[in-house]
N, C-alpha and C positions, 0 to 999 in steps of 0.2 A: 908235315912230311906228305910228299906228294903221292897222290893214288897211281896205282899201276895202270888205270886207264885214262889216256890224255883227254878223250872225249868228255869223260866225267869232269877232269880238270878244269876243261875249258867252260863247261856248263857252271861249274862253282864260280868261276871267276866272273861270269856274266850274270850272276844273282845279287840282286840287292839283299844286303845283311838286316834290312829292317823288315821288308814284306816277304823275303825267301823266295821271290819271284824273279824272273828275267827283269832287267833293268827296263823302265819306262822314262824315256826323256832323261838321260842320265846325266848328273851335275857332279861336279866336284867342289868339295869345301877346302879352306884354307889348308888344312893339314895333309890333303892329297887323297883322301878316301872319297869314293864316288858311292851315291844313293840315286833312287828315283827322285825327281823333282817333287811330285807329290807328297812322297814318304817324309823327306827332310823338311817341307814346308810345314807338314802336320806336326812333325816332331818340335819345330821351333815356334809353334803358334803362341802368342801371347808373351814372347820372349823378345826383349828390346836391346839386350848387351849380353856380353859374355855366352856368346853361341857355342854349345858343347857339340863336340862330334860323337854321335852316337856309337861308333866303333871305338876310337881310342880315347874318348873323353878330354881330349885336348880343346882348350877354349881361344875364341877369337873374338876380338871387340866388334867386328864389322860382318856383316850378314853377306858373304860373297858366295854366290853360285855360279860356278863357270861351266858351261855345257862341254861334255867330254865325247865330242864326235867320234873318237877313235873307239872309245868303248861300246858307243851305240853300233858302230859297224861289226865289233866283235859279237855283239849280242845277235844281230842279225844272222851272222855267219853261224852262231851256235845253235840257233833256232832251225836253221836249213838242216844242219848235221843232225839234229835231234829229230826233225821230221823224217828225213831219209832213214835214220835208224829204226823209227817207228814203222816205215813202210816195207823195211827188210824183215824186221821181226815178224809182221803181220804175213808177208809172203813166206817166210820159214814156219811159221804157225800152220800154213795150209799144205805143208808136205809131212808125210808119215815119218815119224822119228825111227821107225825099224827098218823101213825098206827105201825110203827117201823118195817115193813116189806120191802124186797128187791124191789128196783125200776127195775123191769125187763120189763115195759111197756112203750110205748111212745105214747102220746096223740098228733094228728096231728094238730087239732084245737087249742089246747092251747100251742103247742110245748114244752111240759115239760115231764119229765119221771114221771110215777106214779107206784103205786104197784097194787097188784091184788084187795084189797078191795076198793082203790080209783076208780077202773074202775066201780064198781058196785054201787059206790056212786052217789048222783044226780047231781054232778058237770061233771062227765064223761061218764055217763050211755049212752047218745045218741051219744056220739063222736067216731070218728074212732080211735081205738085203736090197735097198733101193737106191736109185740116184739121189744123191745129196740136194741136187737143185730142185727136183719134183718135191721132195720132203719139206725143203725151205718154203718152197710157194705154198705147199698145203697148211703147213703152220701158220705162215703169213695169213692166209685166208680166215683160218680159224680164229687169230687174233683180231684181225678187223671185224669179224662178225660179232665179237665181244665187246667192241667198242661203244656201239650204239646203246645197247643196254645199261652199260656203265655211265654213258654221259647222260642218260635219263634220270638215273639214280642219282647222280651228281645233282642235276638240276633240282629234282625233289629235295635232295639234303640242303642244299643252298636256299630255297624258297622257304623250308621248315626253319632253318637258322634265321633268315629275315625276318619271318613271321614272329618267332620267339623274341627276337631283339626288339621288334617294334611293341609286342606285347609288354616287355620289360620296360620300355621306355614309356609307354602309356601309363603302367601300374606305378611307376615311379614319379611321373608328372602327379598323377592323382593323388598319391600320398603326399607329396611336395606341397599341393594345393590345400589339402587336408590340414597339414601341419600350419599353414600359413593361416588358414581359417580358424584353427584352433587358438594360435597365437593372438590373433585379433580379438577373437571371443572373449578369451580369458583376460587380455588387457582391458576391454571394455567392462567384464565382470569386475575386475580389480578396482577400476576407476569408479563404477557404480557404487561399489562397497564402500569405497573410500568417501565418496560424496555422503552416502548415506550414513556412515560413521560421524562425518562432520557434522552432519545435521541433527543426528540424534544427541550427539555431544552438546551442541549448541542448545537445544531443546531444555536438555537436562540441567545445564547451567542457567538456563533462563529460569527454569522450575525451582532450581535452588535459590536463585535471587529472589523469586518470588515468595518462597517458603521463608526466606530469611527476614525480608521486608514484612511480610504479614505477621510473623513471629514477634519481631521487634515492636511493631505497632500494638499489638496485642499487650506484650510485656509493659510497653509504656503507659497503656490504658489500665492494666491491672495495678501498676504502681501508683497511679494518680487516683485510683479507686480505693486502693488499701490507705493511702495517705488521707483521703477525705473521711474514710470510715473511722481510722484510727482517731483524727481529730475529733470526730462528733461523739465517739465512745468516751474520750477524755474529758469533753465538756459536759456529758450527761453524768460521768462519775464525779466530777468536780460539783456540778449543781446538785447531785445526791447528798453531798457532804456539807453543803452550805446550811447555816442557821435558818430558822423558820422565818425570820423577819426578811431575809435576802432570797429564801428559795423560790418564791413566788414571781420573783423579778425575772422576765425574759422566759419563764418557763414553757409557755405556749410557743414561742418561736422555736425552742430545741425540740419539743414535741412534733410541730409541724415539719421540721427538716427529717426527722427520724421516720415519719410515716411514709415519706415519699421515696425512701432509700431502697433500690431493688438491684440486684446483681444480674446482668445480662451477659451470659457466656458467649464469646464469638463463635459463629456458626462454623465448625472444623469440615464440615462436608463441602463447603463451597468457598475455598481460598481464592478461587479465581473472579468470583464475584466481589471479594474485598480488594483485591489487589491484582491487577492485571497488566503486565508489561505490554501486551499485544491489543491494546484496547481497541475496540471496533468503531464504526462510525457512529456519530451522534444520531439521535432521533431525527434531528433536521434534515439529515441526507435522505431519510425515506419519504420526507416530505417532497422530494423532487422525484418520486417514482413517476415513471411514464409506461404507458400502454403501448405495447410492441407487438407485432406479429411476423411471421416467416414470410419473405418474399418469394413465391412459388416459382418466379422466374429466374432466380438465382440459384434454386436448390438442384442439387446433384441428382441424377437418374435413380440412385439407389437410396434416396431419401424419401420415405413414405411421409406426406403431411396430412395431419387432421382436417376435418372440415373448417374448424374455426382458425386454422393456419398457427396454432399454439402448440402443437405436439408434433415431433419429428422422430421417426424410427429409421433405422437402418434395416435394408432387405437386400437378400442375395442377388435376387433375380431383378435387373434393372427395369425399371418403368418406363413406358414410352412417353417421351415429351421430345417436343421439337427443340432442336439446339439453337441457341440464340447468343449473342456476345455476352449478356449479364451471367450465363449459367456456369456454375462450377464444372469441369468434367475431368480433373485430375484427382481432386480428393473429394469425399462426400460431406461437402460444405454448403453453408447457406447464409445469406445475410436477412437481417430484418428490412422490412418496408421503409421504417422510420429511419432517418439519418439526423445527426446534429452538426451544426457549425458553430455553435457558441452556448455558454451557459453550462449549468450543472444537470445531470440526469442520473437516475437511479433504475434499475431493473432488476429482477430476480429470474434465476433459470432452476428448476427443478431438476437434479441429475440422478435422483433414485439410486437404484442398484446396478447401475451400469458398468462395464468394464473397459470402455474406452470413449472417452468424451473430451471435448474441448470447448471452452466457453470464453468470449473475450468480446473485442471490438477490432475494426478494420477500417482503414481508410477506403473512399470510393473507388480509388484507382487500383485497388488490390489485384494482383494478377489471378485470373479464374480458369485459364486454360493449361493444361499439362500439368506436370510436377512442380511444386513449390514447397518452399519451407515455411512453417509458422515461426515467424521471426519478426522483431520491430523492425529490422531492416527492410524487410518484405512487406511492411505497413500492416502488420497483425500484432496485437498485444493480447495475449490469452494465457490461460493456466488449463491444465487438464490432468487426466487420469488415465494411467496405463496399468489395468488391472487383471492382466491374462493369468499371472500366477500369485499375485499379492498386491494389494493396492499402493500405487507409488504416484504421488502426486508431484507436478513439475509445473515450474512457471518457464514458458518458452522464451527465454532470453536468448542473446546471442550464443553463449554456451549455457544450455539448458540447467536451471536452478532447482535443485530437490526441494520439495516442501515438506514439512512434518506438522501438519495440523494436529491440536489437541484431541479431536475426535473427526471421523469421517463426515464431512458434510453431507447432506441429503439436497440441500439449496445453496446455489452459489448467488450472493449479491455481487453486482457490477456497479460501481460508481464512477462515471466520467464527468470531469471536471475540465471542459474543452479549453477554457481560458487559461487555467494554470497548467495544462499540458499534462494532466495526470489521470490515469485509470487505477482504480483500486478494487480488490477482491476480497470478499468478506465470505464466511460462514453466517448465512443470513438467520439461523437458528441463535447461536451464541455471539454473534457479531464480532468473532474473532477475525483478525486481519490476516488474510494468507498471503497477499503479496501486492506491491504498488509499482506500478510503470509510471515513470517520469520522461516526457517526450515533449517536442513541438508539433502542434497539429497544424497544418496549413490547408487541409481540405475537409469536406464533410466526413463525419464518421459513423460507421453502422454498427448496431450489435451483430457478432459473428458466432456461428456455431459450427461445430462439426462432430458427426456420429460416426465411429468408425469399426463397430462391430454388432452382430445380430445379438438381440437382447438387451441393447442400450436404447434407451428413450429419454429425450429432452423434451422439458415441457415449460413454456414461458409463463 
C-alpha cells in the first residue's frame, strides 16, 4: 500500500534493499530488481553460478549487472528534494510555534529561544532575556575555552596508554624469553640426566659382569680345590686300611702332599684387582715418563705459575704479561714447553680437589686467540672435571662424553702414542682407564692444561 506522502514514496523507491541507503551506482540484475553495485558484488562474492536475487530469490546462471541510469537520476532528484525538505524544516524550526515570529531572543531562566511577542507575555515578562546571537557567541567562546584543557588531557591519556602498551610488550617479551630459556635449560638438564643414567647403568652392568666373572673364577678354583682335597682324603683313608706289609709303601709321598695343603680364600675386598674389565696401562708405559714444564709464553694472564713452572693456579685479577702470538687470551689455558713429533710419552698431572680443570694434549697450531671449543676437531684431545655442584667428569669429544670413574682421581696419567695416533687417560693411582682418543697426528703434539675456577690447582 502506497504511503500518503509522495516524497516518502519517492525516497523509498530510491533506496537499496540491501544497505537501506540511497542507491550508489545502481545496477539491475536479470530479474529486474536494482541494487547498489558494491552491495550486490559483496552479496555474490565467492558465488560462481546460480546467482540469487537478494530480494525475490530468483536465480540466474549468469552474473549480469546492467547500469540503471534512470534510477540514478531518480536518486539524485530524491536527494535534492530531501535536502530542500531539510532546509525548509530548519527554517520552520526557527519560527515561534505560537506566534510565527522569528526566535531571535533567549530566555536564561527557561533556557529556550523565544520571539519578541513571547518576551512580553506573562511567561517571560519578568525573566532575563538576551539576544539569541549574543548568547550563541558567548557559549561558543566558553566551549572553545574548554577545548585546550581537554586536548591536553587527551594527550596525557594517549601517552599513558602508549606507555602501558610498551610496558606490557616489554614484560611479555621478557616472559617469552624466560620461557625459552627455561625450555632450553630443562632440555639440557634432561639430556644430561639421560647421559648420566646411561653411564651409570653401563658402569653397573660392567660391575655385574666383573662380579660374575670373578665369582665364576672363584667357584671354579673352589671346585678344583675340593676335588683335590677329596682325592687326597680318599687316598689317606685307603692307605690307613691297607695291611702292614703294604702300608709303608708310598706313605711318605702321601704325607708330604698333605703337609703342604692350605686353603687361601680369594680377597673379597678387592675384586677389581682380581678381574678388571677396565685394565690400566702396563708398567712399561710408565717407563716412557717424560719431564715437562709449563711454557709461560703460552699461559693465559689469569694463570699464576710457580717458580719451577710445574704448578698453575687460576686467579681472578689478571696478571701483567705482554701479549704475544703464542699466548692464550680466550680461555685460561697453557701448553707445555716440550712437544713430541713421534714415539710414546707418558706424564702425570695432579688435579687435587679442584672444581674445574682440563688435562690433555693439543697440536702445535691450536687456536690461541678468542673463544674456541675444546674438541678433537679443534686440535685438542682432553678430559676434565666440571664440579661446581657435584663431580662430573667428561671426555671432550665432538659430543661431550660423560665419564663415570670407579673413584675420583687425584692424579691423571696421560699416555701419548704418536705413531699409533692414540692418547689415553688413566687414574694414575689405580691405573683405571678413563678414556682413549684415536686420531691421526700430522704435527707436533704438546701437553695441554686449562684451569677455570678459583681454588683449582694443577701440578705436573
